[in-house]
ZAMARNU-274494 format. One record per residue (C-alpha): z, y, x; residue in one letter. Coordinates in steps of 0.02 Angstrom, whole numbers, padded with zeros to 5 digits, always signed. Layout:
// residues N
ZYXA
...
END
This chain:
// residues 580
+00311+03154+00921M
+00482+03086+00968S
+00535+02907+00933I
+00663+02885+00794R
+00748+02747+00700R
+00680+02712+00527L
+00802+02727+00383P
+00861+02562+00306P
+00773+02590+00139H
+00606+02617+00228L
+00634+02462+00336I
+00661+02359+00179N
+00502+02428+00098R
+00402+02384+00253I
+00476+02209+00251A
+00435+02195+00066A
+00252+02217+00109G
+00258+02051+00203E
+00375+01954+00090V
+00336+02023-00085V
+00151+02052-00099E
+00141+02004-00284R
+00254+01937-00424P
+00219+01756-00374A
+00290+01790-00201A
+00450+01864-00273A
+00465+01718-00394L
+00444+01594-00252K
+00587+01671-00155E
+00703+01671-00305L
+00665+01490-00352V
+00688+01435-00172E
+00860+01518-00171N
+00904+01423-00330A
+00850+01259-00250I
+00950+01294-00094D
+01101+01331-00204A
+01101+01151-00267G
+01033+01183-00442A
+00989+01039-00557T
+00904+01148-00688Q
+00803+01307-00656I
+00747+01417-00800T
+00614+01551-00773I
+00561+01690-00890S
+00413+01805-00858L
+00352+01961-00948V
+00181+02034-00914G
+00137+01903-00785G
+00295+01943-00688G
+00246+02125-00662I
+00365+02189-00796D
+00504+02062-00775R
+00550+01903-00682I
+00710+01811-00726E
+00771+01654-00638V
+00928+01563-00695S
+01007+01411-00611D
+01164+01305-00619D
+01194+01305-00432G
+01349+01348-00332C
+01348+01533-00374G
+01411+01681-00271M
+01573+01777-00261S
+01568+01970-00273P
+01579+01995-00083P
+01440+01866-00057E
+01330+01956-00185M
+01349+02118-00087A
+01303+02031+00076L
+01153+01942-00005A
+01075+02112-00038L
+01092+02164+00144E
+00951+02133+00266R
+00964+01978+00377H
+01118+01911+00288A
+01109+01726+00244T
+01219+01574+00218S
+01083+01451+00269K
+01102+01465+00458L
+01280+01414+00502P
+01235+01427+00687D
+01092+01494+00792E
+00991+01333+00790A
+00843+01404+00693I
+00733+01259+00750E
+00843+01140+00649A
+00835+01232+00483V
+00833+01116+00332T
+00836+01242+00188T
+00687+01329+00108L
+00754+01502+00145G
+00839+01557+00305F
+00778+01731+00356R
+00890+01835+00241G
+00748+01953+00196E
+00692+01907+00021A
+00826+01983-00092L
+00844+02151-00002P
+00653+02165+00009S
+00634+02134-00177I
+00778+02252-00218A
+00694+02391-00117S
+00538+02392-00229V
+00609+02345-00399A
+00764+02351-00509R
+00865+02193-00471V
+01013+02132-00572T
+01114+01983-00508I
+01239+01892-00618D
+01333+01753-00531S
+01488+01648-00552R
+01572+01521-00441V
+01654+01375-00533R
+01836+01412-00563G
+01818+01601-00554S
+01752+01747-00657D
+01572+01806-00659G
+01513+01967-00578W
+01360+02080-00598R
+01276+02189-00468R
+01125+02300-00503T
+01016+02384-00372V
+00873+02501-00416D
+00743+02520-00276N
+00876+02504-00140G
+01015+02603-00225E
+01171+02523-00300L
+01191+02584-00480I
+01311+02461-00563E
+01448+02335-00527E
+01546+02252-00665S
+01614+02087-00730P
+01486+01974-00815A
+01497+01834-00942A
+01392+01696-00868I
+01409+01507-00848P
+01429+01438-00671P
+01274+01477-00571G
+01164+01628-00540T
+01043+01732-00641R
+00926+01856-00553V
+00823+01981-00652R
+00683+02081-00568V
+00610+02224-00671E
+00473+02350-00639G
+00403+02276-00478L
+00324+02415-00373F
+00351+02536-00517E
+00407+02673-00396K
+00280+02621-00265V
+00115+02661-00353P
+00013+02633-00195A
+00067+02451-00197R
+00065+02427-00385R
-00119+02472-00402K
-00164+02323-00293F
-00088+02202-00418L
-00210+02105-00526R
-00209+02085-00714S
-00056+02005-00798P
-00158+01847-00831R
-00204+01829-00648S
-00027+01861-00591E
+00038+01736-00719F
-00083+01604-00655A
-00018+01632-00478A
+00161+01616-00539C
+00122+01452-00628V
+00043+01381-00470D
+00197+01431-00370T
+00317+01348-00492V
+00211+01190-00499K
+00214+01170-00310R
+00403+01192-00302L
+00429+01075-00449A
+00323+00940-00365M
+00430+00951-00209A
+00591+00923-00308R
+00569+00797-00450P
+00759+00784-00458D
+00769+00962-00528I
+00717+01014-00703G
+00604+01166-00721F
+00567+01274-00872S
+00446+01421-00875L
+00421+01546-01016E
+00293+01686-01022H
+00306+01826-01149D
+00425+01721-01253G
+00315+01566-01256R
+00350+01403-01164R
+00217+01376-01031A
+00290+01233-00927L
+00435+01114-00939Q
+00476+00959-00836V
+00639+00862-00847P
+00750+00818-00700S
+00763+00643-00629G
+00577+00602-00627E
+00495+00500-00491I
+00369+00583-00378G
+00204+00512-00449P
+00256+00549-00628D
+00303+00728-00583R
+00136+00755-00494V
+00036+00685-00640A
+00133+00791-00765A
+00096+00950-00667L
-00086+00918-00623T
-00186+00803-00737D
-00124+00660-00845R
-00277+00559-00795A
-00220+00562-00613L
-00090+00428-00649A
-00228+00299-00680D
-00348+00367-00549A
-00239+00376-00394S
-00151+00272-00265V
+00022+00293-00192G
+00059+00323-00008L
+00209+00273+00095D
+00178+00263+00282F
+00288+00288+00434E
+00236+00317+00614R
+00328+00385+00766E
+00467+00463+00665G
+00348+00539+00536L
+00337+00483+00355R
+00194+00516+00235L
+00218+00490+00047T
+00134+00554-00108G
-00014+00526-00221V
-00199+00520-00173A
-00334+00532-00305G
-00476+00407-00298L
-00642+00475-00235P
-00711+00465-00411T
-00572+00583-00470F
-00619+00746-00388N
-00630+00932-00425R
-00748+01074-00386G
-00623+01173-00280V
-00482+01127-00162A
-00347+01213-00267D
-00284+01044-00326H
-00224+00989-00154Q
-00036+01006-00142Y
+00038+00990+00032L
+00223+00987+00077F
+00315+00979+00243V
+00499+00929+00231N
+00496+00976+00047G
+00421+01148+00083R
+00255+01193-00004P
+00133+01248+00131V
-00048+01300+00145K
-00094+01239+00317D
-00270+01225+00388R
-00225+01072+00491L
-00166+00975+00339L
-00312+01032+00231A
-00434+00983+00368G
-00353+00811+00382A
-00375+00781+00195V
-00556+00836+00206R
-00585+00719+00353G
-00507+00571+00263A
-00625+00591+00115Y
-00775+00646+00219A
-00882+00491+00187D
-00824+00467+00008M
-00856+00637-00073L
-00999+00759-00083A
-00981+00919+00014R
-00951+01021-00143D
-00816+00906-00211R
-00633+00902-00163H
-00500+00769-00177A
-00345+00787-00285V
-00192+00746-00179V
-00007+00781-00168A
+00055+00738+00006L
+00235+00746+00064F
+00257+00744+00252L
+00431+00720+00324D
+00451+00762+00508V
+00603+00795+00617P
+00647+00981+00602P
+00630+01000+00790T
+00447+00945+00781E
+00390+01084+00664V
+00406+01274+00669D
+00431+01352+00498V
+00468+01526+00567N
+00285+01575+00583V
+00270+01702+00442H
+00397+01790+00329P
+00317+01708+00177A
+00360+01536+00253K
+00198+01456+00189T
+00130+01422+00364E
+00197+01296+00488V
+00157+01242+00666R
+00176+01065+00730F
+00230+01018+00905R
+00099+00879+00909D
-00038+00920+00782P
-00148+00773+00836A
-00017+00646+00782I
+00005+00732+00614V
-00182+00741+00580R
-00210+00561+00634G
-00071+00498+00522M
-00137+00588+00369I
-00317+00530+00396V
-00271+00350+00433S
-00139+00344+00295G
-00259+00408+00162L
-00401+00293+00216R
-00287+00142+00221R
-00220+00177+00047A
-00395+00200-00023L
-00458+00043+00065D
-00316-00060-00005E
-00361+00002-00178A
-00538-00065-00157G
-00621+00102-00138H
-00655+00099+00048G
-00820+00103+00140R
-00949-00021+00081A
-00982-00163+00204P
-01150-00179+00291L
-01278-00289+00207T
-01285-00460+00292P
-01447-00513+00374T
-01457-00666+00261A
-01456-00556+00108A
-01601-00456+00176L
-01701-00615+00200G
-01671-00666+00019A
-01748-00506-00051W
-01889-00532-00176S
-01991-00409-00277S
-01969-00392-00464E
-02112-00471-00565P
-02221-00355-00666A
-02173-00435-00831S
-02013-00520-00882M
-02114-00654-00971Q
-02181-00718-00806T
-02009-00754-00734W
-02009-00937-00681P
-01897-01053-00780T
-01802-01199-00709Q
-01824-01369-00792P
-01663-01463-00819P
-01716-01610-00711Q
-01744-01504-00555Q
-01664-01568-00395R
-01537-01464-00300L
-01655-01412-00160W
-01779-01348-00289E
-01653-01227-00366Q
-01651-01099-00225R
-01745-00973-00333Q
-01595-00962-00451A
-01486-00896-00310F
-01603-00758-00254A
-01528-00587-00235A
-01542-00480-00393P
-01684-00355-00392P
-01638-00187-00317Q
-01794-00088-00359A
-01923-00074-00497R
-02107-00039-00521T
-02219-00022-00673E
-02391-00088-00713V
-02521+00047-00686A
-02627+00048-00843E
-02743+00179-00768D
-02798+00195-00587P
-02663+00281-00484A
-02706+00459-00432P
-02757+00488-00254A
-02610+00528-00141A
-02713+00654-00044A
-02720+00768-00195A
-02533+00810-00192Y
-02417+00869-00050P
-02270+00767-00118M
-02380+00616-00151G
-02384+00506-00306V
-02242+00399-00370A
-02250+00214-00328R
-02078+00158-00387G
-01890+00187-00396Q
-01753+00118-00284I
-01573+00088-00339A
-01606+00193-00496K
-01580+00344-00385T
-01724+00371-00264Y
-01907+00397-00304I
-02032+00317-00184V
-02193+00416-00170A
-02349+00390-00064E
-02419+00545+00019A
-02576+00562+00124E
-02477+00564+00286D
-02330+00452+00249G
-02194+00391+00131L
-02085+00513+00033V
-01910+00471-00031L
-01838+00589-00163V
-01658+00600-00225D
-01693+00622-00410Q
-01526+00704-00451H
-01528+00827-00306A
-01710+00874-00337A
-01689+00899-00524H
-01530+00999-00493E
-01631+01128-00395R
-01769+01131-00526L
-01645+01162-00668V
-01561+01301-00568L
-01726+01391-00536E
-01771+01376-00722R
-01604+01454-00768M
-01629+01595-00643R
-01802+01633-00714R
-01733+01629-00891A
-01591+01746-00842L
-01713+01870-00765E
-01815+01874-00925T
-01666+01864-01043G
-01731+01706-01125E
-01589+01582-01099V
-01590+01474-01256A
-01435+01386-01319S
-01420+01222-01413Q
-01288+01220-01549A
-01181+01063-01555L
-01178+00970-01720L
-00994+00937-01692I
-00906+01064-01579P
-00817+00981-01434E
-00637+01017-01388V
-00599+01019-01201V
-00415+01013-01151E
-00372+01114-00996L
-00222+01198-00918E
-00171+01359-01001E
-00214+01463-00847T
-00388+01384-00841A
-00414+01428-01024C
-00361+01606-00985D
-00495+01620-00851R
-00630+01551-00965L
-00576+01662-01109E
-00590+01815-00998A
-00770+01766-00956R
-00830+01713-01129I
-00957+01854-01139L
-01023+01820-00963D
-01043+01634-01002L
-01131+01675-01165A
-01272+01749-01061V
-01306+01572-00999F
-01309+01500-01174G
-01133+01428-01165L
-01034+01471-01322D
-00846+01451-01295L
-00698+01490-01405E
-00511+01481-01371R
-00435+01335-01465F
-00248+01349-01445G
-00149+01380-01284P
-00223+01235-01184A
-00396+01197-01254A
-00569+01272-01268M
-00694+01241-01408L
-00877+01220-01355V
-00997+01268-01494R
-01161+01275-01397A
-01229+01232-01225T
-01382+01294-01131P
-01536+01207-01201A
-01605+01179-01026V
-01459+01064-00986L
-01492+00942-01127G
-01357+00815-01165A
-01240+00828-01017G
-01057+00804-00976D
-00981+00948-01075I
-00801+00915-01023K
-00848+00903-00839G
-00952+01062-00852L
-00812+01166-00930V
-00682+01096-00808T
-00788+01137-00656D
-00826+01311-00723L
-00639+01344-00739A
-00615+01285-00560D
-00756+01397-00498E
-00680+01548-00584L
-00511+01507-00508A
-00584+01503-00333A
-00714+01640-00340H
-00705+01733-00504G
-00607+01882-00441E
-00691+01907-00273A
-00877+01878-00297L
-01002+02009-00350S
-01086+01993-00519L
-01244+01920-00442R
-01148+01794-00338E
-01043+01748-00488R
-01199+01719-00593I
-01274+01608-00458D
-01111+01509-00443A
-01101+01478-00630V
-01286+01437-00642A
-01269+01314-00499G
-01124+01224-00583T
-01219+01214-00747M
-01375+01151-00661A
-01276+01013-00576C
-01212+00949-00743H
-01382+00964-00829G
-01488+00874-00701S
-01550+00695-00702V
-01410+00583-00643R
-01419+00449-00512A
-01429+00281-00598G
-01553+00334-00733R
-01716+00240-00748L
-01869+00352-00743L
-02045+00308-00797S
-02191+00334-00679V
-02248+00485-00778S
-02073+00563-00768E
-02066+00533-00580M
-02237+00613-00554N
-02190+00761-00665A
-02036+00788-00557L
-02140+00783-00398L
-02268+00906-00467R
-02134+01031-00516E
-02054+01017-00344M
-02220+01068-00266E
-02221+01236-00357V
-02033+01274-00358T
-01958+01381-00219P
-01818+01306-00115H
-01851+01133-00188S
-01814+01055-00019G
-01626+01081-00042Q
-01511+01055-00189C
-01388+01187-00249N
-01259+01127-00123H
-01371+01124+00031G
-01409+00939+00034R
-01592+00886+00063P
-01686+00833-00092T
-01821+00731-00003W
-01864+00652+00164V
-02030+00591+00232K
-02074+00443+00344L
-02237+00480+00431A
-02360+00340+00458H
-02317+00341+00643G
-02132+00318+00604D
-02168+00171+00489I
-02275+00090+00623E
-02133+00108+00748K
-02014+00020+00628L
-02131-00131+00623F
-02168-00129+00810G
-02349-00075+00790R
-02329+00073+00910K
END
């Protein structure tokens, strides 16, 4: 077969496969054009999740009729006045977006430059069908209709309107965070879904677009090093989410999804968060344009740094320093003097020694003893023999978190939360297999406020969640009503449970098989229904937990892969005390 040149319309369709993979990608390109045009207010209207129609209006500089014609030609742009592509400062620069979109949809552009008349240009799947004057205020309005309507092979890969709408909302949020000086308004099917005013400061804009609670559970960042500047908002370790979708990263005002930056965030929080939890951050990194390559992919969401080690080091050190200054850094090591002042808790509070008023100063040392850090209980009956049980018998509790048990061959330490988490999960799995998952109706239904897109995901899975005994009902655009919870969970954190379930569905709901999805949901529910660290347990409760662990499969690991118990053999204990 001989080599031939591809026709222009086919070239544009091929390019569209890289630039316009879904409505959110087309919306991103249009909003970036509006930002580059100097807009102070951007209005977005979606129909059918952006599949049926996308409309973006701005009050930017506008385009003249000849410029509109050039804008719809491939590789035509006003954002590269010279050939110095390494010094690009605008969001767009490739000149591919508009012609790519126009090759797979019906695109109508209305634009007007201040001091002149407006003009309209309509292109249907690469063919010009209309040019005429237009009545429009200064600025530009772009309408995209019937995306991939004449390309059925591409259209069938689109997801449901709800899923596409959620992706569009995430795209607008990221762009709005990057430019708090611009006002954004988003409507979907005639209903207002998002609106933020112009002139906000960065932290306020981030809190408004993520979670209102972030404003009181975060610290600000502002660090400079070797020509780089890092600003933004970092959530405290206690304010975390179940997936990493709430990490917003920007380079020179450009929203990016970069593995280097995500890895740096994970490294900064490594010793402060559990493996299955993720920090909530919005980081803005400003670097000289010559030190970063934004021309990596047509979608412009990936970047490459000239010196990645410096960038990673700055993010890790900047985040840790900000968290340390807020008083949430690593706990200091216990001084040797404090270890020497340790004393055991008396069996009965009535036997605690009292201090007579006439006591001399040197006699008052007992009053300054370190507070008790562990607890034991009086054994009314003889303790069972440790040899009778593989996990041993409970002897006490440390820090209200760890069970101390004596086994025949050593000392066993059990993380009560991690262990009970696995036990609850296996109970739920057995109940699911037999169809006997019982639910506990709430006396007063609880309202959980979430983002509209999160409510959409939960609403789509109401029947699946009902299998687990969780009864949910939509309660307005941005709230869910919880009427019943799985009985096996008891009284747990309902708001945290529903929030984490929404996050799990956002990350995995579309890709996992039914069995994997069930396991993921059951694992999240088990985590919220298990015994928490910090809860006092009686000796009988501790022994009951140990006995159930002995007969439960996989009880050595929690749902997230962490160990549930460790053992110190007699030989190891003797080594600690220098006996061997």
